N, C-alpha and C positions, 0 to 999 in steps of 0.2 A: 589556593584554587578555588574559583567561583562556582556556585552551582544554583539552579532555581528549585528549591524544593517545595512539593505539594504537602499541605497539612490537611489532615481530614476534619470533619465538623466537630464543635464544640459548643458549648453553651453561648460562647461569646461570638463566635463565627458560624452559623448554622451551616454555611454552605463550603467552608473551608477557605483556604486563601493559598496564595503562591508568596514565597519569601525568598529574597537572596540571601545565601549563606556562604560561609568561607571555611577552608581547611587549610592547615599549614603543608600537608604532606598529600602529594598526589598518590592514587591507590597503586598498589604492588602487583603487578601481573603474574597470573599463574603460568604453568608450563605451555599451554596453549594459548594465552592472550596476547592482544596486543593492548598497549595503552596507547590512546588515540588523544591528541590534542584537537579538540573540536574546534572547527571554524564556522559552520553552520549547521542548520537543524530546521527539520521539518515537522509541521503538527499533523495528526491523523485522528481520526474518530476514536481509536483504541485509546488515546490519551485521556480523552473526556470520560471514557467508559471506566477506566482503572481510578481516574481521580474520583468520579461519582461513587465508586464502591468503596473507598478507603473507610475502614471504621472508624466511630466515633473516637476521637483522641488518640488515633492511631501514630506510631512514630512517623515524621514525615518521611517522604519517599520523591527520589528523583525520577521523574517522567521522562517520556520522548524515546522513540523508536525509529529514528531516520536521522542520520547524520554524515556529514563528510568532514574530514580533517587529516592531519598528518601523524604519521606512526612516530610515536617519542620514546617508547620501550617496547621490546619483545620478550615473550617468555621462552624459554630454554628449548623446547619442543618446537617452535614455529619455524618453519622453512620458507613460507611463500613470501614474506615480507620482511623488510628491513628498516631501522630507523631512517626516517626521512621520506618513506613511501606517503604519497597521497592515497586515501582509501574512502570507500564509501562503506555504509553498512547500516542495518536494522537492528541487530544483535538479537536479545533473548529477553521475553518478557518478565522472567523470574529474577533477573539482575537489574542492578540500577540503570537508569535511562540514561540519553545521551544530553539531557540539560544541563551539562557540567563543562567545565574548561577542559577536564581530561576524564577518560571512561575507558573502562575495561570491556573488550569485545573478543570473544573466540574467533582466532584466525581463520578459521573455517568458514565462518559466516560473513566474512567481509569479501569485497571486490576492489579493484583498483579504480581510482577516480578516472572517468573519461577526460582526456587531456583537454579536448576544447572547451570544457565546461568549467564556470567557476564554481567555487566550493557550495555556494548556494543554489545554483542550478544542479549541480549532482546530489546535493540532499534530498531533492524531490525524487530521486529513483529508486531508493532500496525496497522500502517496505512496499510500495504501490507495484514496482516493478517484478518484485518476486512473487506478490500475489497474483498480478496478471499472469505471469509466466506459467506458474504451477497451476492456475485455472484452466488456462487454455490447452497446455501441453502434458500435464500429468493428471489431472482430473478429468478433462474432458477426451484426453488421449488424441487431441488434433497433431497434426505433424508439423513442425516448426519449418522442415525442408520443404513443403509446399506439396506433399502428394495428395492432401484433401483440397487443393484447389478448386475453387468454385461452389465448395458447399457453404449453406448459407448458417451466419452465427447472428443470434439476436442477443444484443447487449442491454442490458435493463440498469439504468444509472449510468450512462456511457461518458458524461461531461468532468465526472469527478476525478480524483487521483486514479484510482484502479481503473475505471474505464477507459480514461486518456491514454494509459499505456496499453491496454489491452487492444484497443482499435488499431493502433501502431502495428503491434506484434501480429495481430490477425490479418491485416492486409499484407504484411512481409510474407505470410504464410501462404497468401492467395485466396483468402476466404472472403466471401460475400458478406460484408457487416451492415447489419441493419440495427442502428443506434436509437435509444430514446433520449429525448430532450426536448425541453418545452419553451423556454426563454429564446429570443431570436440571437442573443449573443451565444448561447450554449449550443444551439443549432449550428450556429456558424463554426464554433470551435470543432465540434465533432466531426462536420464535414473536412474542415481543413486538416485534421488528422487522418482521414481517409475513409469514414464511414461512406458506403455507397448510397445508403437510403438513411432518412432520420424520420420517426414516427414521435408524436406528440404525446408524452405520457400523462398530461394533464386531460387528455381527451381519451375515449375508448380505444384500446388498440388495436382490437380485433378489426374492426373494418378498415382501419389504415393498413393492417397487412394484407387484407383481402385486395385493397386498391392496388398493392404492390405485386399481386398474384401468388402471394405467399399462403397456402392453406396451412401448410406447417413449415418448420423450418428444422435443420439438422442438428443445432445444438444451442444452447441458450445458457448465458452467462448472467446471472442476476447480482449484480452488485449494489443493490438498493434495498428492497424488502421484500422478503421470502413469502410472508402471508399474504400482502396485497397481490402479489402475482401468480399465487399458486394455482388459481383455476385456469388462468390465462395460459401459465406453462405446460399444463396437463393438456388442454385443447391444442395447442400450436406446435407441439414438439412431435417430429415425427417419428413413426415406428422404429423400435431400437436407437433412437436419439440417446441424446446424454444432457444434462443438466447439473450446474454447478451454482452453489449459492454461498454467499459469505455472512449475511446476517441471521442471527440466530432467530428461530420462529417464537414469536409471543404464546403461540398455544398449539396444541397438536394439527398436523397438516396430514391429509389423508393420502398416504402413500399408495393405497390402493387405485388412486386414480392413475398410477402409471403403470400398473401391473400387465394390462392386455396389450399395451405396446411394447412391453419389455424394455421400458426406458432406464437408464442408468442415472441414479441421483447420487451427488457427491456434496459434501462439504468441503470448502477450502479455509484452512487456517494457517496463516503463514508460519506462525510460532512452533508447530507441531515438530519439526525436525528437533528445533533447539530445547523446546520443553522435555522431549521424550528421549533427546540424545540419540537419535537414529543412527544406525551406521552408514546412511548417506547423509549426516549433517553438512559434508563438505559440498556438497551439490548446490547449497545455497551461494557460497562463495563462487561457484563455477558460473552460475546463472548471472550472477551481479558481473562477473568478467565479460560474459556473452553480451550482455546489456552495454557495457563500455563500448566492446567492440564495434556493436551496432550504431552508437553515436558517433563513433569515431568515423564509421563508412558512410556517416549521412544518412542512414535509414531510420534513425531513432532520435526524436528530440526530447529534452527535458520537458516535463509538465509543471514546472515552476511558473505561476503567473503572478503570484502577491509577493513581495519582497519586502520586509520589515527590518529594521535595524534600531538599536542593537538585541543582542540576547539579554533580556532582562525580565524580572518578573512583570513588570508593566506592559513591555511589549508582547510578552507571552500571553498575558491574559486578554490583549487585543486580538491576537491570532485565535485565541480560543474562542472569542465571542464572534468573530468572522466566521468559523468552523461551523459552530452552532446554528448559524443562520442558515446554512446549508445552500447558499447561492453562488457559492466560490468555483471558479473554473480551475481545474487542474490543481495544483498545490500551495500552500502557504509556507513561506520559509522565512527564517530569521537567521542574519549572519553578523558576526562582529561582537567582540566583548564590550561593554562599558570600561572605561578607565584602563 
């Protein structure tokens, strides 16, 4: 079994490195596990964050939390899946990642692969799809069925993986989406996905929102930089509105700015359910199945935009360089194993 392992920093390699390793035996599934033959993976900022925090000379770790593949073994308590099923998943950050030919994932965290999509296209959906869904419909408490139709949602960092799916989900729910994007290609991308209006985050956003007639917005999803936009969010959120953010703040933020408006502020962390083994952990599998339904109904598209082959240490390093540059639209995916 091949795997791509990340090694932490050492005197010889101060930045750490990736290396292809092999094992004679695939992992054995626990009672609730699927063992999945990985056909494609996507990369995410969390990969870079975990890799950058590996202790010096720590044991090597398999990273990656976005994959699609085929079930090749099931635990004795698994009921939803059988050997041969095509699935997609993000998994749990405290377990070995998916950058390996075979990986274990709790079946409650997996969903079926949408039939129209290739494995590479499906691998782009799980982590960002779960994050977008939880941000909009759990943290912001918006209604996916459309009872909030017409309300305004400002998405900061809209052209990335999470934003690209959040735009689509919000539009399906009837929300008016105002998306931030700066480059012409990213502005065209978010419009294609359904953003009603686009504002340039390389310029002051307040005057651009004023030009759209938006003194305030009903909800804000910040998928980019919590500190940078804190003052803007405090000023532009309507009274009794809601804000969700993904990126940890670099310093204290003044929650008192939100008090007089009775604004709700929430963090979204897609791994919360799996990390704390919450009672509703299976909800993530249900969300992935709903995303698959939407793809098959033609109301949701994969955000895979950059396709690399094969899955190898060299190609993965290339993917991480592209990710670090921060100019990629949608998701970067890798498929196929060398040899």
